[in-house]
C-alpha positions as CSV (number, residue, x, y, z in Angstrom):
1,M,-12.3,-24.6,13.6
2,S,-12.9,-23.5,9.9
3,E,-10.5,-21.8,8.0
4,I,-11.5,-18.6,5.0
5,Q,-8.9,-17.3,3.1
6,V,-8.4,-13.5,2.6
7,T,-7.0,-12.3,-0.4
8,L,-4.2,-9.3,0.5
9,K,-2.4,-6.5,-1.2
10,G,-1.4,-7.3,-4.1
11,G,-3.5,-10.8,-4.8
12,V,-1.6,-12.2,-1.5
13,K,-3.5,-15.1,-0.1
14,K,-3.3,-16.4,3.6
15,T,-5.5,-18.9,5.8
16,Y,-7.2,-17.6,8.2
17,P,-9.4,-19.0,11.4
18,K,-13.1,-18.0,11.3
19,G,-13.9,-15.0,12.8
20,I,-11.0,-13.4,13.3
21,S,-11.1,-9.5,13.3
22,L,-9.9,-6.9,11.1
23,L,-7.2,-6.0,13.2
24,E,-6.0,-9.4,14.2
25,I,-5.2,-9.6,10.2
26,A,-2.8,-5.9,10.8
27,E,-0.9,-7.8,13.0
28,D,0.3,-10.6,11.5
29,I,1.4,-8.9,8.7
30,S,3.5,-6.6,10.5
31,K,3.6,-4.9,13.6
32,K,4.2,-1.6,12.3
33,L,0.9,-1.8,10.2
34,A,-1.0,-2.9,13.2
35,K,-0.1,0.1,15.0
36,E,-1.2,2.2,12.2
37,A,-4.4,0.8,10.8
38,L,-7.1,2.7,11.4
39,V,-9.7,0.7,9.4
40,A,-10.7,-1.7,7.2
41,K,-12.3,-2.7,3.9
42,V,-13.7,-6.1,3.5
43,D,-14.8,-6.4,-0.4
44,G,-14.7,-3.1,-0.6
45,V,-17.3,-1.8,1.9
46,L,-15.4,0.5,5.1
47,R,-15.6,-1.6,8.6
48,D,-14.4,-1.1,12.2
49,L,-11.1,-3.6,12.7
50,S,-13.0,-4.8,15.2
51,Y,-15.2,-5.8,12.5
52,K,-14.8,-10.1,12.4
53,V,-14.3,-11.6,8.8
54,Q,-16.5,-14.5,8.3
55,D,-16.1,-15.2,5.0
56,D,-13.0,-15.7,1.7
57,S,-13.1,-12.3,1.5
58,V,-10.4,-9.3,0.0
59,V,-9.1,-7.2,2.6
60,E,-7.0,-3.9,2.6
61,I,-5.9,-2.3,5.6
62,L,-5.6,1.3,5.6
63,T,-3.9,3.9,7.3
64,F,-3.4,7.9,7.4
65,D,-1.6,7.6,4.7
66,D,-5.2,6.4,2.9
67,E,-7.9,8.8,1.5
68,E,-10.7,7.0,3.3
69,G,-8.4,6.6,6.1
70,R,-7.8,10.2,6.8
71,K,-11.6,10.1,6.2
72,V,-12.5,8.2,8.9
73,F,-9.7,9.2,11.6
74,W,-11.2,13.3,10.8
75,H,-14.8,12.1,11.4
76,S,-13.9,9.5,14.6
77,T,-12.9,13.4,15.7
78,S,-16.2,15.3,14.9
79,H,-17.1,12.5,17.7
80,V,-15.0,13.4,19.9
81,M,-15.5,17.3,19.4
82,A,-19.7,16.7,19.7
83,Q,-18.1,14.2,22.9
84,A,-16.6,17.6,24.5
85,V,-19.9,20.1,23.2
86,K,-22.2,18.2,24.8
87,R,-19.9,17.8,28.5
88,L,-19.9,21.4,28.8
89,F,-23.0,22.4,27.2
90,P,-25.4,19.7,27.7
91,D,-28.5,21.3,26.2
92,A,-26.4,21.8,22.8
93,K,-28.5,19.7,19.9
94,L,-26.1,17.6,17.9
95,A,-26.8,17.4,14.2
96,I,-24.1,16.3,11.9
97,G,-20.5,16.1,12.3
98,P,-18.5,14.3,8.7
99,A,-15.4,14.4,6.9
100,I,-14.3,17.4,4.8
101,D,-11.6,16.9,2.1
102,E,-9.6,18.6,4.8
103,G,-10.6,17.6,8.1
104,F,-14.3,17.6,9.8
105,Y,-17.2,19.8,11.0
106,Y,-19.4,19.4,13.0
107,D,-23.3,21.4,13.3
108,F,-24.6,22.6,16.4
109,D,-28.0,24.1,17.6
110,M,-27.8,26.1,21.1
111,E,-29.3,29.2,22.1
112,E,-25.9,30.7,22.9
113,S,-22.8,31.5,19.9
114,F,-19.8,29.9,21.0
115,S,-17.3,32.5,21.6
116,P,-13.8,31.9,21.1
117,S,-12.8,31.0,24.9
118,D,-15.7,28.6,24.8
119,I,-13.6,27.1,21.5
120,E,-10.6,26.9,23.8
121,Q,-12.6,24.9,26.0
122,I,-13.8,22.5,24.2
123,E,-9.9,22.4,23.0
124,K,-9.4,21.2,26.2
125,E,-12.0,18.9,26.7
126,M,-11.0,16.8,23.4
127,A,-7.5,16.4,24.7
128,K,-9.4,14.6,28.1
129,I,-11.4,12.8,26.4
130,I,-8.1,11.6,24.0
131,A,-6.5,10.8,26.8
132,E,-9.2,8.8,27.7
133,N,-7.9,6.4,25.0
134,Y,-12.4,5.5,24.7
135,S,-13.4,2.4,22.7
136,F,-15.1,3.4,19.5
137,S,-18.1,1.0,19.7
138,R,-20.7,0.5,17.4
139,K,-24.4,-0.8,18.6
140,D,-26.6,-2.2,15.2
141,V,-30.7,-1.4,16.6
142,S,-33.7,-0.7,15.0
143,R,-35.9,1.9,13.5
144,D,-37.8,2.4,16.3
145,E,-35.3,2.5,19.1
146,A,-33.3,4.6,17.5
147,L,-36.1,6.9,17.9
148,S,-36.7,5.5,21.1
149,D,-33.0,6.5,22.3
150,L,-33.1,10.1,20.8
151,E,-35.9,11.3,21.5
152,E,-35.2,10.7,25.1
153,Q,-31.6,12.8,23.5
154,N,-33.3,15.3,23.4
155,E,-32.1,15.2,20.1
156,P,-34.8,16.6,17.2
157,Y,-32.3,16.4,14.4
158,K,-31.0,13.1,14.8
159,V,-34.7,12.1,15.0
160,E,-35.5,13.4,11.6
161,L,-32.5,12.0,9.6
162,V,-33.8,8.5,11.1
163,Q,-37.4,9.4,10.1
164,A,-36.2,10.0,6.5
165,L,-34.7,5.8,6.9
166,E,-36.4,2.6,5.3
167,D,-38.6,1.2,8.6
168,D,-35.8,-2.2,7.3
169,A,-32.6,0.5,7.5
170,N,-29.5,-0.9,9.1
171,I,-29.3,1.3,11.9
172,S,-26.0,1.8,14.0
173,F,-24.5,3.7,17.4
174,Y,-21.0,4.2,18.7
175,N,-20.6,5.0,22.1
176,Q,-17.4,6.3,23.8
177,G,-17.5,6.9,27.0
178,E,-20.5,8.1,27.9
179,F,-20.9,9.6,25.0
180,S,-22.8,7.7,22.0
181,D,-24.3,9.4,18.9
182,L,-26.3,8.0,15.8
183,C,-23.5,6.9,13.1
184,A,-23.2,4.8,9.8
185,G,-19.3,4.5,11.0
186,P,-16.5,3.1,10.7
187,H,-14.6,4.5,13.3
188,I,-10.7,4.5,14.6
189,P,-10.1,2.0,17.3
190,S,-10.1,4.6,20.1
191,T,-9.7,8.4,20.8
192,G,-5.9,7.9,21.6
193,K,-5.1,7.2,18.0
194,I,-5.5,11.1,17.4
195,K,-2.3,12.5,18.8
196,A,-2.3,16.1,16.7
197,F,-5.2,18.2,16.6
198,K,-6.9,21.8,16.0
199,L,-9.9,23.9,15.7
200,T,-9.5,26.1,13.2
201,S,-12.9,27.9,12.5
202,L,-16.7,28.5,13.6
203,A,-19.0,29.4,11.3
204,G,-22.9,29.9,10.2
205,A,-24.6,26.4,8.4
206,Y,-28.3,26.2,7.6
207,W,-29.4,22.6,8.9
208,R,-29.5,20.5,5.5
209,G,-28.2,23.6,3.9
210,D,-32.0,25.1,3.7
211,E,-32.1,29.0,3.8
212,D,-36.2,28.1,5.4
213,N,-34.7,26.0,8.1
214,K,-32.4,26.7,11.0
215,M,-29.1,28.1,11.2
216,L,-26.9,26.1,13.5
217,Q,-23.0,26.6,14.5
218,R,-20.3,24.5,12.7
219,I,-17.0,24.0,14.3
220,Y,-14.4,23.3,12.0
221,G,-11.4,21.0,13.0
222,I,-8.2,19.3,11.7
223,S,-6.7,16.0,13.1
224,F,-3.5,14.3,12.8
225,P,-1.4,10.9,14.3
226,K,1.4,12.4,14.9
227,K,2.0,16.3,16.2
228,S,4.5,17.3,13.2
229,M,1.9,16.7,10.7
230,L,-0.6,19.6,12.5
231,D,2.6,21.4,12.7
232,E,3.0,21.3,9.0
233,Y,-0.5,22.2,8.4
234,L,0.0,25.3,10.3
235,H,2.3,26.3,8.8
236,R,0.6,25.7,5.4
237,I,-2.3,27.3,6.3
238,E,-0.3,30.4,7.6
239,E,1.6,30.7,4.2
240,A,-2.2,30.0,2.4
241,K,-2.6,33.1,4.1
242,K,0.0,35.1,2.8
243,R,-0.6,33.7,-0.9
244,D,-4.4,34.7,-1.0
245,H,-5.0,35.8,-4.1
246,R,-7.5,38.2,-3.1
247,K,-5.2,39.3,-0.9
248,L,-2.4,39.2,-3.1
249,G,-5.0,40.9,-5.9
250,R,-5.3,44.3,-4.1
251,E,-1.6,44.3,-3.2
252,L,-0.8,43.2,-7.1
253,D,-3.5,46.3,-8.6
254,L,-4.9,42.4,-11.0
255,F,-8.5,42.5,-9.7
256,S,-10.9,44.1,-7.5
257,L,-14.1,43.3,-6.3
258,H,-17.0,45.6,-5.9
259,E,-20.5,45.0,-3.9
260,E,-22.3,47.0,-7.2
261,G,-21.9,43.0,-8.7
262,P,-21.1,40.7,-6.1
263,G,-18.8,37.2,-7.9
264,F,-18.4,39.7,-11.5
265,P,-14.5,40.5,-10.9
266,F,-13.5,43.3,-12.5
267,F,-9.9,42.9,-14.1
268,H,-7.6,45.7,-13.8
269,P,-4.8,46.7,-16.1
270,K,-2.1,44.6,-15.1
271,G,-4.4,41.8,-14.5
272,M,-5.6,42.2,-18.4
273,V,-1.8,42.0,-19.3
274,L,-1.5,38.3,-17.1
275,W,-5.3,37.0,-18.4
276,N,-4.3,38.2,-22.1
277,I,-0.9,36.3,-22.2
278,L,-2.6,33.4,-20.9
279,I,-5.3,34.1,-24.1
280,D,-2.8,34.4,-26.7
281,F,-0.5,31.1,-25.3
282,W,-3.7,28.8,-25.7
283,R,-4.8,30.3,-28.8
284,K,-0.8,29.4,-30.2
285,E,-0.8,25.9,-29.1
286,H,-4.0,25.1,-29.8
287,Q,-4.1,26.0,-33.4
288,K,-0.7,24.1,-33.4
289,R,-2.8,21.3,-32.6
290,G,-5.5,22.1,-35.3
291,Y,-8.3,23.8,-33.6
292,Q,-10.4,25.9,-34.8
293,E,-12.4,28.8,-32.9
294,I,-15.3,30.2,-32.8
295,K,-17.9,32.5,-30.8
296,T,-21.4,31.8,-30.4
297,P,-24.1,34.2,-28.1
298,I,-24.2,34.6,-25.1
299,I,-27.9,33.9,-24.6
300,L,-29.4,31.7,-26.4
301,N,-33.9,30.6,-26.8
302,E,-34.7,28.3,-23.3
303,E,-36.0,26.1,-25.4
304,L,-32.3,24.7,-26.6
305,W,-31.2,24.7,-23.2
306,Q,-34.4,22.1,-22.5
307,R,-33.4,20.1,-25.6
308,S,-29.8,19.5,-24.1
309,G,-30.9,18.5,-20.9
310,H,-28.8,21.3,-19.3
311,W,-32.5,22.7,-18.3
312,E,-33.2,19.3,-15.6
313,H,-29.7,20.1,-14.4
314,Y,-28.7,23.5,-14.3
315,K,-31.8,25.4,-14.1
316,D,-32.2,26.4,-10.6
317,N,-28.1,28.0,-11.4
318,M,-28.9,30.2,-14.6
319,Y,-30.1,33.4,-15.4
320,F,-33.2,34.7,-17.6
321,T,-35.0,36.6,-19.8
322,K,-36.9,37.7,-22.7
323,I,-37.2,39.2,-25.2
324,D,-40.3,40.1,-28.1
325,D,-42.0,37.9,-25.2
326,M,-40.3,34.9,-25.6
327,A,-38.0,33.6,-23.3
328,Y,-34.2,33.2,-23.4
329,A,-31.6,32.4,-21.1
330,V,-27.9,32.9,-20.4
331,K,-25.3,30.4,-21.0
332,P,-24.3,28.6,-18.4
333,M,-22.3,26.1,-21.0
334,N,-21.0,26.9,-24.0
335,C,-21.3,22.9,-25.7
336,P,-25.4,23.6,-26.9
337,G,-23.6,26.6,-29.0
338,G,-20.7,24.6,-30.4
339,I,-23.4,21.7,-31.6
340,L,-25.5,24.8,-33.2
341,M,-22.3,25.2,-35.3
342,Y,-21.0,21.9,-36.3
343,K,-24.4,21.7,-37.1
344,S,-25.3,24.6,-39.5
345,N,-23.1,23.0,-42.2
346,S,-23.1,19.3,-43.5
347,H,-20.2,17.3,-43.0
348,S,-18.0,13.7,-44.9
349,Y,-16.2,11.7,-42.3
350,R,-13.2,13.4,-44.3
351,D,-13.9,16.5,-42.3
352,L,-13.6,14.8,-39.0
353,P,-12.4,14.9,-36.5
354,I,-13.7,18.4,-35.8
355,R,-11.7,20.9,-33.3
356,L,-14.0,24.2,-32.4
357,G,-12.3,26.0,-29.6
358,E,-14.2,28.1,-27.8
359,L,-13.0,31.4,-25.1
360,G,-17.0,31.8,-24.1
361,I,-18.2,33.6,-21.4
362,V,-20.6,32.1,-19.3
363,H,-23.2,32.6,-16.3
364,R,-23.8,30.3,-12.7
365,H,-26.1,31.9,-10.1
366,E,-23.9,30.7,-7.5
367,K,-25.4,31.7,-3.8
368,S,-23.8,34.8,-2.1
369,G,-22.0,32.7,0.9
370,V,-20.2,30.5,-1.9
371,L,-18.6,33.3,-3.9
372,H,-14.9,33.5,-3.2
373,G,-12.9,35.7,-4.7
374,L,-11.5,34.6,-8.7
375,M,-12.8,31.1,-7.1
376,R,-16.0,30.9,-7.0
377,V,-17.6,33.8,-9.2
378,R,-21.0,33.9,-11.4
379,C,-19.5,34.7,-14.4
380,F,-16.5,33.3,-15.9
381,T,-14.7,32.6,-19.6
382,Q,-14.3,29.0,-20.0
383,D,-11.2,27.9,-21.9
384,D,-13.7,25.3,-24.2
385,A,-13.6,23.2,-26.9
386,H,-15.6,20.4,-28.7
387,I,-14.2,18.4,-30.6
388,F,-16.8,16.0,-33.0
389,M,-15.7,12.7,-34.6
390,M,-15.9,9.3,-36.0
391,P,-16.3,6.5,-33.4
392,S,-13.0,4.9,-34.8
393,Q,-11.2,8.3,-33.8
394,I,-12.2,8.2,-29.9
395,E,-8.7,7.0,-28.7
396,E,-6.6,9.3,-30.4
397,E,-8.4,12.4,-30.1
398,I,-8.7,11.7,-26.4
399,I,-5.0,10.8,-26.4
400,G,-3.7,14.6,-28.0
401,V,-6.7,16.1,-25.2
402,I,-4.5,14.4,-22.5
403,D,-1.1,15.2,-23.9
404,L,-2.2,19.0,-24.5
405,V,-3.2,19.0,-20.7
406,D,-0.2,17.9,-19.8
407,Y,1.9,20.3,-21.9
408,F,0.3,23.5,-20.5
409,Y,0.6,22.4,-16.9
410,K,4.3,21.4,-17.2
411,I,4.6,24.9,-18.8
412,F,3.3,26.4,-15.4
413,G,5.5,23.8,-13.4
414,F,2.2,22.1,-11.4
415,E,2.2,18.1,-11.1
416,Y,-1.2,16.6,-11.2
417,H,-3.2,13.8,-11.0
418,V,-5.9,12.1,-12.4
419,E,-9.4,10.4,-11.8
420,L,-11.8,9.1,-13.6
421,S,-15.6,9.2,-12.9
422,T,-18.5,7.3,-14.0
423,R,-21.5,8.2,-14.2
424,P,-23.9,9.7,-12.1
425,E,-27.1,9.0,-10.4
426,N,-29.3,12.1,-12.4
427,S,-27.9,11.3,-15.9
428,M,-29.8,10.6,-19.4
429,G,-29.0,8.3,-21.9
430,S,-28.5,4.3,-22.1
431,D,-26.2,2.3,-20.0
432,E,-24.8,0.1,-23.2
433,L,-23.9,3.8,-24.4
434,W,-22.3,4.6,-21.1
435,E,-20.0,1.7,-21.0
436,Q,-18.7,2.2,-24.0
437,A,-17.7,5.4,-22.6
438,T,-16.2,4.7,-19.9
439,N,-14.2,2.0,-21.7
440,A,-13.4,4.1,-24.3
441,L,-11.9,6.4,-21.8
442,Q,-9.9,4.0,-19.4
443,K,-8.1,2.7,-22.7
444,A,-7.2,6.2,-23.1
445,L,-5.4,6.5,-20.1
446,E,-3.9,2.8,-19.8
447,K,-2.8,3.4,-23.6
448,K,-1.3,6.1,-22.0
449,G,0.3,4.4,-19.2
450,M,-1.4,7.2,-16.8
451,P,-2.1,5.9,-13.3
452,Y,-5.9,7.0,-12.1
453,K,-8.2,6.8,-9.2
454,I,-12.2,6.1,-10.5
455,N,-14.0,8.7,-8.9
456,E,-17.9,6.4,-8.6
457,G,-21.0,8.7,-10.2
458,D,-19.1,11.9,-10.1
459,G,-19.3,12.0,-14.2
460,A,-21.2,14.9,-15.7
461,F,-24.9,13.7,-16.6
462,Y,-24.0,13.8,-20.6
463,G,-21.2,11.0,-19.9
464,P,-18.0,10.3,-18.0
465,K,-14.8,12.1,-17.5
466,I,-11.4,12.2,-17.0
467,D,-10.3,14.7,-14.7
468,F,-7.1,16.9,-14.0
469,H,-6.4,17.9,-10.6
470,L,-3.0,19.5,-10.4
471,K,-1.4,20.5,-7.6
472,D,-0.1,23.6,-6.3
473,S,3.0,24.7,-4.2
474,L,1.8,24.7,-1.0
475,G,0.1,20.6,-1.9
476,R,-3.4,22.0,-2.6
477,T,-5.1,20.7,-4.9
478,W,-7.3,22.2,-7.3
479,Q,-9.8,20.5,-10.3
480,C,-9.0,22.1,-14.0
481,G,-8.7,20.4,-17.0
482,T,-11.3,18.5,-17.8
483,I,-12.2,15.6,-21.1
484,Q,-16.2,14.4,-20.8
485,L,-16.9,12.0,-23.6
486,D,-20.4,12.4,-25.1
487,F,-22.8,9.9,-27.2
488,Q,-25.8,11.9,-25.9
489,M,-25.5,15.3,-27.2
490,P,-25.0,14.3,-31.3
491,E,-27.9,12.2,-30.8
492,R,-30.4,14.4,-29.1
493,F,-29.3,17.1,-31.4
494,D,-29.6,14.9,-34.5
495,L,-26.1,15.4,-35.4
496,S,-24.4,13.5,-38.7
497,Y,-21.8,13.4,-41.0
498,I,-21.5,11.2,-43.9
499,G,-19.9,8.4,-43.7
500,P,-17.7,6.2,-46.7
501,D,-20.8,4.3,-47.5
502,G,-23.0,7.5,-48.5
503,E,-24.7,6.8,-45.2
504,K,-25.3,9.2,-42.3
505,H,-23.9,8.5,-39.6
506,R,-23.7,9.4,-36.0
507,P,-20.5,11.8,-34.7
508,V,-19.2,11.1,-30.7
509,M,-18.2,14.1,-29.0
510,I,-15.0,15.7,-26.8
511,H,-15.9,18.3,-24.4
512,R,-12.9,19.5,-22.8
513,V,-11.1,22.1,-20.6
514,I,-7.8,22.5,-19.7
515,Y,-7.4,25.8,-17.5
516,G,-10.8,25.3,-16.6
517,S,-11.9,29.0,-16.1
518,I,-9.6,31.9,-16.8
519,E,-11.1,33.3,-13.8
520,R,-10.0,30.4,-11.8
521,F,-6.7,29.9,-13.4
522,I,-5.4,33.1,-12.7
523,G,-6.3,32.9,-9.4
524,I,-4.4,29.1,-8.4
525,L,-1.8,31.1,-10.2
526,I,-1.2,34.0,-7.9
527,E,-1.8,31.8,-5.0
528,H,0.5,28.7,-6.9
529,Y,3.7,32.2,-7.4
530,G,2.5,33.7,-4.2
531,G,2.3,36.5,-6.7
532,A,5.6,36.5,-7.8
533,F,5.3,35.8,-10.9
534,P,7.5,33.5,-13.9
535,M,9.2,36.2,-16.5
536,W,7.2,34.9,-18.9
537,L,4.0,35.6,-16.4
538,A,4.6,38.9,-14.9
539,P,2.9,41.8,-15.9
540,V,5.6,44.0,-15.4
541,Q,9.3,42.2,-16.7
542,A,11.3,45.5,-15.4
543,R,11.0,48.2,-13.3
544,I,13.3,51.3,-13.6
545,L,14.6,53.1,-10.5
546,P,16.0,56.3,-11.0
547,I,18.1,57.7,-8.3
548,S,17.3,61.4,-8.5
549,E,15.1,64.0,-10.9
550,K,18.1,64.3,-13.3
551,H,18.5,60.7,-14.2
552,L,14.6,60.6,-14.8
553,E,15.8,61.4,-18.6
554,Y,18.4,58.5,-19.3
555,A,15.8,56.3,-17.4
556,R,13.3,57.3,-20.0
557,K,15.5,56.5,-23.0
558,V,16.2,52.7,-21.0
559,K,12.4,52.7,-20.8
560,Q,12.0,52.9,-24.4
561,Q,14.9,50.5,-26.1
562,L,13.3,47.9,-23.6
563,E,9.8,48.7,-24.8
564,E,10.6,48.3,-28.3
565,A,12.1,44.9,-27.7
566,G,9.2,43.7,-26.5
567,I,10.1,44.2,-22.0
568,R,7.5,45.2,-20.6
569,V,8.3,47.4,-18.5
570,E,7.3,50.7,-15.5
571,L,9.7,54.1,-14.6
572,D,9.3,54.9,-11.4
573,E,9.2,58.4,-11.7
574,R,8.2,59.4,-7.8
575,N,10.4,61.6,-6.2
576,E,11.6,59.7,-3.9
577,K,14.8,58.3,-2.0
578,I,16.1,55.0,-3.8
579,G,16.1,53.1,-0.7
580,Y,12.3,53.2,-0.6
581,K,11.6,52.7,-4.6
582,I,13.2,48.9,-4.0
583,R,11.2,48.2,-1.4
584,E,8.4,48.7,-2.9
585,A,9.5,47.2,-6.3
586,Q,10.3,44.7,-3.8
587,M,6.6,44.5,-2.7
588,Q,5.3,44.5,-5.9
589,K,7.5,41.2,-6.9
590,T,8.6,42.6,-10.3
591,P,11.1,40.8,-11.6
592,Y,14.5,42.9,-12.0
593,M,14.8,46.2,-10.3
594,L,16.7,48.4,-13.0
595,I,18.9,50.7,-10.9
596,V,20.4,54.0,-13.0
597,G,22.3,57.1,-11.7
598,D,25.6,58.7,-12.8
599,K,27.5,55.7,-13.9
600,E,24.7,54.3,-15.9
601,A,23.8,57.1,-17.7
602,E,27.6,57.9,-18.6
603,E,28.4,54.1,-19.6
604,N,25.0,53.3,-21.4
605,T,23.9,50.4,-18.6
606,V,21.8,49.1,-15.7
607,S,22.6,48.0,-11.8
608,V,20.6,45.1,-11.9
609,R,18.6,43.9,-8.9
610,V,16.8,40.0,-8.9
611,R,13.4,39.5,-7.7
612,E,15.3,36.4,-6.1
613,K,19.3,37.1,-5.7
614,G,19.4,40.6,-4.8
615,D,21.9,42.7,-6.6
616,T,24.2,41.2,-9.7
617,G,26.1,44.2,-10.7
618,Q,26.3,46.3,-14.0
619,Q,25.2,45.2,-17.5
620,S,24.6,46.4,-20.7
621,I,21.1,47.5,-21.5
622,E,22.0,45.2,-24.8
623,S,23.1,42.3,-22.4
624,F,19.7,42.8,-20.4
625,I,17.7,42.5,-23.5
626,E,18.6,39.4,-24.7
627,E,19.3,38.0,-21.4
628,V,15.6,38.4,-20.6
629,K,14.5,37.1,-24.7
630,E,16.2,34.5,-23.1
631,L,14.2,34.0,-20.3
632,T,11.0,34.3,-22.5
633,A,12.1,32.3,-25.9
634,K,9.9,29.0,-25.4
635,F,6.9,30.8,-23.9
636,N,7.2,33.3,-26.9
């Protein structure tokens, strides 16, 4: 029997008989790995564990700890759900059932809508299928065979998918028990690997996302290889509901959303305090690092967007208007305005780098179905900046932005991970410039010693990018900061600077944001802190609670002293019992409650109640002011 050489994780090389299965390789590495293995990669291609390796290969065994392993696990569970639906509702037509960022869904076409009791029945049937421990087995077929089978099964959506494929396309079905589904795979070894699952919600979804197509029923779910993981997930979901920024935004009087302006949030006075703290902090830190702030118009001529390339990539998400019979567009991005600003003067190499920061309002036409509080809106403010530089300055400038992003996220207590997104299919520019830009970003990350993940094909249409995905207190990730390296826009707008040789040269451009969108970042902060903002961010830092009306005069004096010291303070003047006032202040998540009565007025003190600790005793007003100043010193 001939042998093959397999390269494993860490570059370890092993010799195996030709035709060995991936599961057998996992068993040879360790019994524990074989038990946890879900799927494997062979020379970068995902394969079922039953796949037999015929040639020298690089093999990586994947478990639920790996993102690709989780996605295969969830996709396999969607097949189990589809099997359960077909058992219970034989006339249901199958559409698609992919894995998503957290879990899976499957779209079904049925005459009757699924009811809550139907969902319960589907879960029970799924449990039976899992207990039966069916193997997932692959069958490769020709296009004609696939069409014949699917037409016989009366699955019109699957037929449409196959008809869209080339005549010589590789087509496969996966079977488990009596159930068969068109699928490219791969899948986990068997249904029994799924130890815990939950169907989480039901929604409508147009076939292929097109409003002109039929509305299907989409069932969402989640699954895990351990019950404890499901319990932890469900607990996190409950916590997320409590922290929902839309709910807390109303309760804490931060912002509101109105039918008269869907996707256009209204910020209340307390929300504006939070907004201005973020803006002031942004301005101060950018001034320290040599950024100059600019402001560019919201509406610009349509031709500008065609020249920049945004027209081709963004026109379906833009708003338009006419002025003096000429076509204009409301800006979806700030960069063309920043470029015009750069171009309004001539520049020498001695001027570079030029760092232009802009808190620019942009508008994007989002469909009503995807709008979500502050997280997905139609109008938002980007904390944009555009850096114009010589090619020799690229690495230093990228590292400078990385350091700034790192500083910001640490201030807010966020951990983060980094992804490098490469050239997308629909992009502009030469391969050579894209490779140069991508290599420059990689070198900067490697010089910083930052681990990063390659996100193939997810770059901007004009250049590759570094994305910062921050992790909140519930373990969810949010893509906020980005650094995009652009050789294309300077070319399109014929930008130049005069070099040491007296000749014109082409600058390179960085597009970057840190918050991303101020609105969305506020939404993330609300959920991250559960509305209980740290002292420096809290819209109201202290609330004065007089025990009765006769203590109001002293309470007003205390308020004046705190305001003069720069502390954000409220006075509860209502004729209510002190217990009620304390509960109300706690519901508002106020960091400090200052209770004042006869004793406090007599001794010129306040009784302090801290949000996290409860009562901490009496304190002089002066010492309380000093305490607050110490807590907020590094942010002022």
